[in-house]
N, C-alpha and C positions, 0 to 999 in steps of 0.2 A: 615410445613406439619402436617396434622392431622393423628394421629395413631389410628386405630380402635382397640377396645379390641379384644383379641384373640378369645374369645367365646362370641357371642352376647347374651344378656338376651332377654327374650320374650318381645314383644311390650307391652306397658303399658295397652293397651286395645285389646280385641279380635275384630275381624272384625264385624261391624254391619251387621246384616242380616244373618250371618253364625252361625251354632249351637255352643253352649257352650261346646260341647263334643270334639271339635277340640283339638289336642295336638300339642305343640310347640316343635320343635327339633332345638336346637341352633347349629350353625356351626361357622367356622372361617370366619368372615367377612360377614356372611349371616345366614339365618335360614329359616325354612319353617313350615307352619301349615299343619297338617295331619288330615283328617277326615275319620274315618273308620265306615262303616255302614254295617249291615247285608244285604246280597244279596238274593239268592234264597234258600240257605240251610245253615245248621249250620257251614259248613266249607268253605263257599264262602262269600266274602266281597267286597263291593265297596270301593275303596280307592281313595281319592282326595287329591292332594297336592297343597297348595296355597303359594304364595309369602307372605312376611310380610304384604303387603298392601291389600291382599285378591285376587290377580289375580291368576286364576287357572293355574297351571303349567303342570299338567297331572292328569289323572284319568283312572281307569280301574277296571276290575274284577280280584280279587286276591283269592287265595285258600291256605289252609294249611292242613297238615295231623297231626297237633299238637293240643292239647286241648287249646282253647282260649275262655275265658268268657268275651264277649264284654261288658256286663253290669257291670263288676267289674273293679276296678282301674288297669290301666296299663300305661306304658310310651313307647314312641318311642325312639329307640336308633340306633346306627350305626351298619352296613351299612343300610341306607334307601334312596331309590331313586325311580324313576318312574317304575322300574321293580321288586323291592324287598323292603319289609318293615320289619324291625326287631323290635320286641316288647319285653318288659320285663314285666312279670306278675308273681306274687307269687314266685319270685326268679328264674324263668325259662326264657330262651330265646326262643321266638317263631318267626318263619319266615313266612311271607306271600309272595307268588310268583305270579306274574301277569300271567293270563291265556293266 
């Protein structure tokens, strides 16, 4: 029986045709790519979640009442799913909620 590593590393390559700005979130036995883009205002974002092979799992409009600088470095952390995405930036935790 093959035993999977507890936390999967990111795939060797990002998905061809998708932006380099995608962020990988490792999980137990699985992982997902997240793409966050500005939407209509500075506190509104389009979030797309992709499987490791690039299949879209969900997407939608998200908002936050916290300061988030999309052009600066950040990472995706837990909990993150199709209704809520948690980010870490400048030592702060930022939560995006689906509208």
